[in-house]
N, C-alpha and C positions, 0 to 999 in steps of 0.2 A: 284310891290313888295315893293318898298320904301314907297309908299302911305299906303299900308297895315300895314307895320311895324310902321309907324308913327301913324296910327289910334289906334294901340294896346297900345300906350303910355307906353312902357316898361320903368321901373324905375331903375332896378338894372343894375350895370355895372361890369360884370365879365371880367377877361382877356379872350380874344377871339383868338382862333387859327383856321385858315382856311387851309385845306389840299386838294390839287389837285394832279392829276397824273393819268396815264393810269392804272397801277396796284400798289398795296401796300398801297393805301390810308387808307382802313379800318384797316389794321394791324397797320399802323403807328399811327392812332388815338388811338387805344387801348393800344399800348405801352406807349404813352404819358399819357393817362388817368390813367393807372395802376401806373405809377411813381407818378403822382400827388396825387392819393389816398393814396399811401404809405407814402407820405409826410404830410398827414393829411388834404388835401383839398377836398372840395365837387366838383365833376366833372360831367358835362353833355356832352354827345356825341351824335351828330346827324349824322347818317350814312344811307346808302342805298345800295342795296335794302334790304328788310327784307326777311326772309326765311318762317316763319309760320305766325307770327302775326305782324301787322303794328307797334305795340308797341316796337318792337325790334329796330326801327329806332331812338328811344329816350331813351338813357341810362342815368339813374341817379345812381350815385355811381356804383354798380357792376351789375345791372340788368335792364331789360326793365322798362319803366315807368309804374306805376300802372294803372289799368283800371280807377280808380276814377280820377286820375290826367289827364289821357288822355282825358276822357270825359269832364272834366272841360275846358281843352284847346280847345277841339273841339267846345264847346258851345261859348267860348270867341272869337274864330277866325272866325267862320262860317259867322258872319254878315259882316265881312270885306274882304272876299276873292274875291268878284267881279268876274273878268275874269281870275283869276289865274289858272295855270295848277295844276295838281295833285301834282307834286314835289314842286311847289311854295307854295301850301297850307301846305305841310309837313314842309317846312322850317319855315313858320309862326308859326305852332304848336310848333316846337322846340324852337323858340325864346320865345314864351309865357311860355312854360314849364320851361325853364332854368331861366327865369325872376321870375316866381312864386316860384321856388325852391331855388332861391338866390344862385346859384352855384358860386364857386370861379373861376372856369375855364370852359369855354364853347368851345367845339371843334366841328367844322363843316366840314364834308366831302363834297367836291364838288360833285354834281350829274353828270354833263356833261360839259366837257371843263373847263371853268373858267371865261372867259371874260364876258359872258352873263348869267352865272349860277346864280340862285336865291340867293345862299349863298353870292354872291358878293355884294348884297344890304346891307349886315350887316357890321358893323364896325369890323375891325380886328386889333389885336396888333402884330400878327406874322403870316406869310404865308409860306407854304411849298409846294414843288412839289416833289412827291415821285419818279417819273420817267416818261419816255415818250416811248410809243409804238404805233403801228398802231391799232386803234380801233375807232369805230364811225366815220369812214372817211366820211360818207355821210353828217355829220354835221360839222366836225372839220377840214377836209382837207385830202388829200391823201398822204401827205409826213410827215415825222417826224418834219420837220421844221415848217410846217403849224400848226400841232397839238401843238407843243411847244409854238407857238405864242398865241394860244387860252388859253393854261394852264397859260401862263405868264400874262394873263389878271387879275389875282388875285393880282399881285404886286401893292403896293400903296406907295406913297411918304412918306418917313420917317419910313416905317414899315419894320422890318427885313424880308428878304426873304432867305429861306434855300432850297438848291437844293440837292435832294438825289442822290444815286449812280446808279439807274437803267435806264441809258440812255447812248448812245454813247458820247464820250468826246466832240465832236463838238456840240452836242445838249445841253449838260450841259453848255458849254461856251456861247452858244446862250442865254440860260436862264439867265445867269449871266449878259450878256450885256443888256438884256431887263429889268432886275431888276434895273440895274444902270441907264438906260435911264429914268426910272420913279423915280429916286432918292431914291431907296430902298436899304439899306445896304444888300449886298449879301454874302452868304457863301456857298461854295461847300463842301458837306460831303465827307470825304475821309478816308484814312488808320488810321488816329489818332482816329477818332470816332469808327471805326470798331474794333480797338484793345481794346477799353474800354468796348465792349459789353460782358456781362457774357457768359461763355462757355455753360452753360445749359439754354436753353429757352424752355418754354412750346410750343411755336410755332416753328415748325421744318423747317429746310432747309436753304441753303445759302441765299436765297432771303429774308427770315425773319431776318437774321442777318443784311442785308443791311437796311431793314426797321427799325430795332432796332437802328442802327447807326444814321439814320435820326432822330428818336425820341429822341435819346440822345443829338444830336445837338440842337434840339428844346428845350429840358429841360434846356440846358445851356443858351439858349436865354431867357427862362422864368425866370431864376435866374437874368439875366440882367434887366428884367422887374419888379423885386422886389419880386418874389416868392422865398421862402426858400425851397430848395430841397437838403437835405443832401445826401451824397454819399450812405449810407445804403439804403435809399428810392429809389435811382436811380437803384441800383443793384437789390433790391427786386422787384421793379415794372417791370423792363424789364424781369426778370426771370419768373414772374407769369402771365404776360399778356396772354390773350386768346381771340380768335375771332371765333365764330361759323362758321362752314363751311370751315375752312382752315385746310386741312388735319386732319379732326376731326374723331376720332373713335366713331362710333355710337353703334355698336353691335360687338360681338366677331370677326366676319368675315367681317364687313362692315365699310368702311371709306367713307367720302364725302369730296370733295374739290371744291372750287368755281372758279377754273381756267376756263377762258372763251375766251381767245384769244391766239395767238401764243406766245407772250412773257410770259404769265402765264403758258402755257403748257410746255415751255422749263424749267422754274423754277420747275414745278411739276416733270418733267422727271428727273432732277438732284436729287430731293428729293427721288423719287422712287429708283433710282440707289443707293443712300446712304442707304436707308432702307433695301436693299437686304442683306447687311452685318449684319443686326440685326435680320432679320426674313427671312428665306429661302423660305417661302411659295410664290408661284407665284401669279401674279395679273390677275384678269379679270376686264375689264373696262366696265361700263355702261355709255354711252355717249349721251348727248343731248345738242344741241346748239341753240342759237337764229339765226334767218334766215339771219341776216346781217353779221354773222361771217364768216371768211375764214376757211372753214372746213379742207382743206388739210394742211394749215399752223398749225392749232391746232393739228391735228393728227400726223403730221410728227415726233415729238420727242417721241411720246408715243407708236407707233405701235410695236416697237421692244422690249418693256418692259413688254408685257402682253401676256397671252396665247390666249385670245379671246377678241373681242370687241362686246358688245351688243349695237346696235344703237337704240335709242328710241327718244321720244320727249315729252315735257311738253304739257299739254292740254291748250295751249295759242296761240293766233293768231301770236304771235311773234316767235313761235318755228320753227326751221328748220325741214324739213321732215326727219323722220327716214331713209327713203329710200335713200335720198341724202347723209346722213352721212355714211350709210352702203356702198354705192358705192365708196365714197371717201376712206373709210378704206380699201376696197379691192384693189383699185388702189395704195394705199400706201404700200401694201404688208403685211397687217395684216394676221396672221396665220389662224385665223378663225373669221368670221363675221356673226352675227345674227341680224336680224331686228325684234324687238319685241316692241309692244306698249300695254299698257302704261308703264311707268317706273317701277311701282310695279311688273308688270308681267315680265319685263326684269330682274329685280332683282331675282324674284322667279326662272326663267329659269336658270339664271347664277348659283344660289346656287344648283339647282338640277343637272345640267350638270357638274359642276366643284367643287365637294366636296373637302375640304382641301385647296382651294384657298382663297386668300383675294380678296374682291370685292371693287372696288373704283367707286363711282358715281361722275361724273364730267362733266364740259362743260357748265352748265347753272344753275344759282342760282334759277331760276324758277323751274327747275327739282328737285333740292335739296329740295326746300321748299315743293313741292308736295309730295315727297317721305317721308319727315319727318312727314308731317301731316298724311299721310296714315299709317305710322308706330306708330302713337300715341305720337310723340314727339312735345311738345309745345302746347300752348293754342290757341283756336280760336280767331279771331278778335272780339273786342267789337262792331264794326260796319262793314258793308259789303264794306270796302274800298280796292281798289287794284289799281295797275298801269293801265293806259290805255293800250289798246291792242297793240299799236305801239308807239314808242317814238316820241316826237315832238322836233324839233330843238329849242335850247335855244332862249329866246327872243320872 
């Protein structure tokens, strides 16, 4: 990865932020980007995965990179990719795009872990860990402590490290200790930052307020690095930040949310309970998961909050079987469970059988992307690029 970046001979030097964590990375990146844009800076964000088009992974200003710039990056990078994985190639594309666009601020979301993630081959001026939960245990370890150690691999000597609120206290303290061991100045986000988050945010839920608090602390650090971010830009940027697929209303009765593990499902459940006071219509869930996910742990917080669960699966080798999800939902005590494939048919059945309900599609960003494409949301890819059928360990 370093050899590829060296061969690209990148000349521009933006301020670089690297964001790791089990959940909340993407939202935190968008909060920071929105604030920086409000302050008048040009911002690039590299994130993953995408929903409909691969261009979503490369945000310039407020939208996906243009087809023309994406193709220029592809042509520039493809001669240098060698044996790089798909995600490593995407990282190289992001670096070229942000260099070409001469962004003031480049924000890189870690793909998997941190220590061996391709984004760690890039220089960083600020590092963040949004939180720690059990996910990707086959690569990162089976305990929170082991996963935290992998995420802490982004910390660098002399580079400020900020730790978010979404982890047990002992794990947050572990991250602080690991930052200090690498001689990185460490800061724990807490009540002071949370109190400064504006009351009204476009991204809903207590978990998003925690992500906004982390972004606020990051923006304070960016001021320390020489960026001018006035208070009005801070408030405006946090309030207006958005991220596709995070409790997003797509149609009058249809929402999508990218929750895909137990920690994210718990945050989603709290949001659904909060929403009940604003809209009394009951929920029906359409659920698809990747095969490595803990199905019961994901469903446990949600089964009591919906009238029915439609188990389905994305048309991808990584997808968990709909039958396994349905069986887990029944064992968890769901009031009604249906097993319907594909996702568009599950949505159609849910709408037919539960008129007047709100429908939430969740559990897998792959499923969300397929559904959005089928419903005509988003543009097709400029090239037939997609993730490999199964994830590879970093390195």
